[in-house]
C-alpha positions as CSV (number, residue, x, y, z in Angstrom):
1,M,0.0,0.0,-0.1
2,Q,3.3,2.2,-0.4
3,R,2.6,5.3,-2.6
4,G,3.7,8.8,-3.2
5,A,2.1,11.7,-0.9
6,I,-0.9,13.1,-2.7
7,Q,-1.2,16.6,-2.7
8,P,-4.5,17.8,-1.7
9,S,-6.5,20.2,-4.5
10,E,-8.9,22.7,-4.4
11,P,-11.9,22.1,-2.4
12,K,-14.3,22.5,-5.4
13,D,-12.5,19.6,-6.7
14,Y,-11.9,17.5,-3.6
15,F,-14.6,14.9,-3.3
16,A,-13.9,14.4,-7.1
17,E,-10.2,13.6,-7.1
18,A,-11.6,11.4,-4.2
19,R,-14.1,9.7,-6.2
20,A,-11.5,9.2,-8.9
21,R,-8.9,7.3,-6.4
22,V,-11.5,4.6,-5.2
23,D,-10.8,2.1,-7.9
24,G,-7.0,2.2,-7.5
25,H,-7.1,2.0,-4.0
26,I,-9.4,-1.0,-4.3
27,T,-7.2,-2.6,-6.9
28,S,-4.0,-2.6,-4.4
29,T,-6.1,-3.2,-0.9
30,F,-8.7,-5.4,-1.6
31,S,-7.5,-7.8,-4.2
32,L,-6.2,-11.3,-3.1
33,A,-2.7,-10.1,-2.6
34,G,-3.8,-6.7,-0.8
35,S,-6.2,-8.2,1.2
36,A,-3.4,-11.0,2.7
37,R,-1.4,-8.2,3.1
38,L,-3.5,-6.5,4.7
39,H,-4.6,-9.5,7.3
40,R,-1.2,-10.0,8.6
41,R,-2.0,-7.3,11.1
42,A,-4.7,-10.1,12.8
43,L,-1.9,-12.4,14.1
44,G,-2.5,-11.5,17.6
45,L,-4.5,-9.2,19.5
46,D,-7.3,-9.0,16.3
47,I,-7.8,-12.7,17.2
48,L,-8.9,-11.9,20.3
49,C,-11.1,-9.1,19.4
50,A,-12.9,-11.1,16.8
51,P,-14.8,-13.0,19.3
52,L,-15.8,-9.9,21.3
53,N,-16.9,-8.2,18.1
54,V,-19.2,-11.2,17.2
55,V,-20.8,-10.7,20.6
56,L,-21.1,-6.9,20.4
57,A,-22.4,-6.8,16.5
58,P,-26.0,-7.9,17.3
59,L,-26.0,-4.5,20.2
60,H,-24.3,-2.5,17.3
61,A,-26.7,-3.7,14.8
62,L,-30.0,-2.4,17.2
63,L,-28.3,0.7,18.0
64,R,-28.1,1.6,14.5
65,L,-31.4,0.3,13.7
66,I,-32.5,2.3,16.7
67,A,-30.8,5.7,15.5
68,L,-32.6,5.0,11.8
69,L,-36.1,5.2,13.5
70,F,-35.1,8.5,15.5
71,R,-34.4,10.0,12.2
72,A,-37.3,8.6,10.7
73,V,-39.4,10.6,13.4
74,R,-37.1,13.7,12.8
75,L,-35.4,13.0,16.6
76,R,-32.1,14.0,14.5
77,R,-30.1,15.1,17.6
78,A,-30.6,11.3,19.3
79,A,-29.8,9.9,16.1
80,G,-26.7,11.6,15.9
81,L,-25.6,11.1,19.1
82,L,-26.3,7.3,18.5
83,G,-24.4,7.4,15.0
84,R,-21.6,8.1,17.2
85,V,-21.2,5.1,19.5
86,H,-19.5,2.5,18.0
87,L,-19.5,-0.7,19.6
88,I,-17.2,-2.2,17.6
89,L,-14.0,-2.9,19.0
90,P,-10.7,-1.4,17.1
91,T,-8.6,-4.1,15.1
92,R,-5.0,-3.5,13.7
93,T,-6.6,-4.8,10.4
94,A,-9.4,-1.9,10.7
95,R,-6.8,0.5,11.9
96,A,-4.7,0.0,8.8
97,V,-8.0,0.1,6.4
98,E,-8.7,3.7,8.2
99,E,-5.4,4.7,7.3
100,G,-5.4,4.0,4.0
101,L,-8.9,5.6,2.9
102,L,-7.4,8.7,4.9
103,E,-4.1,8.5,2.7
104,H,-4.8,7.3,-0.4
105,V,-8.5,8.4,-0.8
106,F,-8.7,11.3,1.0
107,A,-5.7,12.4,0.7
108,L,-4.5,13.7,4.7
109,P,-1.5,12.9,5.6
110,D,-0.6,11.3,8.6
111,G,0.9,12.9,11.7
112,P,2.2,11.8,15.5
113,G,-0.8,11.9,18.0
114,R,-3.3,13.1,15.3
115,S,-7.0,11.6,15.4
116,I,-9.1,10.9,12.3
117,A,-11.1,14.3,13.4
118,D,-8.0,16.4,13.4
119,R,-6.9,15.5,10.2
120,F,-10.2,16.2,8.6
121,A,-10.0,19.5,10.0
122,E,-7.5,20.0,7.9
123,A,-8.9,19.1,4.8
124,P,-9.3,21.6,1.7
125,P,-13.3,21.8,2.3
126,L,-13.0,23.1,5.7
127,R,-9.5,24.2,6.1
128,D,-10.7,26.5,3.1
129,G,-13.8,27.3,5.0
130,T,-13.5,30.8,6.2
131,S,-16.8,31.5,7.0
132,L,-17.0,28.7,9.7
133,S,-16.5,28.9,13.2
134,E,-13.9,26.6,14.9
135,D,-16.9,24.6,16.7
136,E,-18.3,24.4,13.4
137,T,-15.1,23.0,12.0
138,R,-14.6,20.6,14.7
139,R,-18.7,19.7,15.0
140,R,-18.2,18.4,11.0
141,A,-14.6,16.5,10.9
142,E,-16.0,14.7,14.1
143,R,-19.0,13.6,11.9
144,A,-16.7,12.6,9.1
145,A,-14.6,11.0,11.6
146,A,-17.4,9.0,12.6
147,T,-18.4,8.0,9.6
148,I,-15.2,6.3,8.8
149,K,-15.6,4.3,11.9
150,T,-19.2,3.3,10.8
151,Y,-17.5,2.5,7.3
152,T,-14.7,0.0,8.8
153,G,-16.8,-1.7,11.5
154,T,-19.0,-3.2,8.2
155,R,-15.8,-5.2,8.1
156,S,-16.6,-7.1,10.9
157,A,-19.9,-7.7,9.6
158,V,-18.8,-8.9,6.2
159,A,-16.3,-11.1,8.4
160,E,-19.3,-12.5,10.2
161,M,-21.0,-13.4,7.1
162,T,-18.4,-15.1,5.4
163,T,-18.0,-17.4,8.4
164,A,-21.5,-18.0,8.1
165,L,-21.5,-19.3,5.1
166,L,-18.8,-21.5,5.5
167,T,-20.3,-22.9,8.2
168,I,-23.4,-23.4,5.9
169,C,-21.1,-25.1,3.6
170,F,-19.5,-27.6,6.4
171,G,-22.5,-28.3,7.7
172,A,-24.2,-29.1,4.1
173,W,-21.2,-31.1,3.4
174,L,-21.4,-33.1,6.5
175,F,-24.5,-33.2,8.0
176,H,-26.7,-32.5,4.7
177,R,-28.3,-29.6,6.8
178,L,-28.8,-25.9,7.2
179,T,-26.0,-24.9,9.8
180,P,-25.9,-21.1,9.7
181,G,-24.1,-20.7,12.9
182,M,-22.8,-22.4,15.9
183,L,-26.2,-23.2,17.6
184,S,-26.9,-25.4,14.5
185,L,-23.7,-26.9,13.9
186,A,-22.9,-28.1,17.2
187,P,-25.6,-30.6,18.0
188,A,-24.8,-32.0,14.9
189,L,-21.1,-32.4,15.8
190,A,-21.6,-33.3,19.0
191,D,-24.0,-36.1,18.1
192,S,-22.1,-37.2,15.4
193,Y,-19.0,-37.6,18.2
194,A,-21.5,-39.2,20.3
195,M,-22.3,-41.9,17.7
196,D,-18.8,-42.4,16.8
197,A,-18.0,-43.2,20.4
198,A,-21.1,-45.4,21.3
199,I,-20.2,-47.7,18.0
200,G,-16.7,-47.7,18.8
201,N,-17.7,-49.3,22.4
202,F,-20.3,-51.8,21.8
203,P,-19.9,-54.7,23.0
204,L,-20.5,-56.8,19.9
205,G,-17.9,-54.9,17.8
206,S,-18.2,-51.5,15.6
207,G,-20.1,-53.4,13.1
208,L,-23.4,-54.5,15.2
209,G,-22.8,-51.5,16.7
210,G,-23.4,-49.4,13.4
211,L,-26.5,-51.8,13.0
212,W,-27.4,-51.6,16.7
213,Y,-27.2,-47.4,17.0
214,G,-28.6,-47.1,13.1
215,A,-31.9,-48.3,14.2
216,F,-31.3,-46.6,18.0
217,P,-29.6,-43.4,17.7
218,V,-27.9,-41.8,20.6
219,G,-27.5,-38.5,20.8
220,A,-25.0,-36.0,22.9
221,S,-25.1,-34.8,26.4
222,P,-26.0,-30.9,26.8
223,L,-22.6,-30.7,28.3
224,A,-20.9,-32.4,25.3
225,I,-23.1,-29.9,23.2
226,V,-21.7,-26.7,25.2
227,T,-18.3,-28.1,25.2
228,V,-18.6,-28.5,21.3
229,A,-19.9,-25.0,20.9
230,L,-17.3,-23.2,22.8
231,M,-14.6,-25.2,21.1
232,L,-16.7,-23.8,17.3
233,I,-16.8,-20.4,18.4
234,V,-13.0,-20.5,19.0
235,S,-12.4,-21.3,16.0
236,A,-15.2,-19.6,14.4
237,A,-12.9,-16.5,16.1
238,V,-10.2,-17.2,14.3
239,V,-12.0,-17.5,11.1
240,T,-13.8,-14.7,11.4
241,A,-10.4,-12.3,11.9
242,F,-9.0,-13.9,8.3
243,A,-12.1,-14.0,6.8
244,G,-11.6,-11.1,4.7
245,I,-8.6,-13.0,2.7
246,L,-11.7,-14.8,1.2
247,A,-14.5,-11.8,1.0
248,D,-12.4,-9.0,-0.1
249,P,-11.6,-10.3,-3.8
250,V,-15.0,-11.7,-4.3
251,Q,-16.8,-8.4,-3.2
252,T,-14.0,-6.4,-5.2
253,R,-14.9,-8.6,-8.4
254,L,-18.8,-8.1,-7.8
255,G,-18.0,-4.3,-7.5
256,V,-19.4,-4.1,-3.8
257,H,-16.3,-2.3,-2.0
258,Q,-16.5,0.2,-5.1
259,A,-20.3,0.8,-4.6
260,R,-19.6,1.1,-0.9
261,L,-16.5,3.3,-1.0
262,R,-18.1,5.9,-3.3
263,R,-21.0,5.6,-0.9
264,L,-18.9,6.5,2.0
265,V,-17.2,9.7,0.1
266,T,-20.8,11.1,-0.6
267,A,-21.5,10.7,3.0
268,V,-18.4,12.2,4.2
269,E,-18.8,15.2,1.7
270,R,-22.8,15.6,3.2
271,D,-20.5,15.8,6.6
272,M,-18.2,18.1,6.1
273,S,-20.5,20.5,4.3
274,G,-22.8,20.5,7.5
275,S,-25.7,18.5,5.5
276,D,-28.4,17.3,7.8
277,S,-29.0,14.2,5.3
278,V,-29.2,10.3,6.4
279,T,-25.5,9.6,7.3
280,F,-23.9,6.5,6.0
281,A,-25.9,3.2,6.3
282,A,-24.2,0.2,7.9
283,R,-26.4,-2.5,6.5
284,E,-24.2,-5.0,6.6
285,H,-24.2,-5.2,9.9
286,L,-28.3,-6.3,9.7
287,Y,-27.4,-8.3,7.1
288,A,-25.5,-10.5,9.3
289,R,-28.3,-10.6,11.7
290,V,-30.5,-12.5,9.3
291,F,-27.9,-15.7,9.7
292,D,-28.2,-14.9,13.8
293,I,-32.0,-15.5,13.1
294,A,-31.7,-18.0,11.2
295,D,-29.4,-20.1,13.4
296,I,-31.8,-19.5,16.7
297,A,-35.0,-20.2,14.6
298,G,-33.2,-23.0,13.7
299,G,-31.7,-24.7,17.0
300,L,-35.5,-24.0,18.9
301,F,-37.0,-25.9,15.9
302,R,-35.0,-28.6,16.7
303,H,-35.5,-28.5,20.5
304,F,-39.3,-28.8,20.5
305,R,-39.7,-30.5,17.6
């Protein structure tokens, strides 16, 4: 991702030039090779953050939904306050994505101890806005910074969806059933282990054991199911931390990254112009919850049938 320094343009051309840099940035950052380089940073603490982000993601999505409802009923101040709440824990990978956006799309040079808002405050649309007060400049810069955080937070939701799709493929291949999450996969895997153990320990041999337990199947104990679920959650956390290596090139190929990043530039332009229109919508968090709902519904169905 190393490039030469980009010189900021005049305010009237600033966002047009940012949009022009989108395709090049995506090609270098979210191709297979670029994403692999990006995710080298996930080794270490990012793996620990991944399971916590999976737990926090439903609450984060709920806050975003409430913010949209507040905005729909014209409670814009409350919606704005909720929109600035970010429950997704920052990771090294996310910080690298943010840095790439600031430097290579928005042409904002780095500096020691400067926040995202500090750097946006020096962007041409705000730096050259002589009619803006210092407080208003800061407010717009902070709103733009919150939008960047919202954008990078979508990566955790996409990683969740990628992991869920891999779980579905694994369950379909091994158990021939729909397993969109750990609540679906853990019982199936625990029952499979219990069946194999019972057949292997059958007094008259595994051959007759297979016939016997084929007619009278055994299931796993609740403790075994919980143990397997915890093991799967840990494994899924590792997969989620690196899921972008698979998801990024696919999204680039389908044009998803390009569309999302152009929406981001438009949202930042509105933030810096002081517009009260709808902020950047992180719809991916809501999409990821569909898998959670399907997983919970499937678990309840199997429990009560």
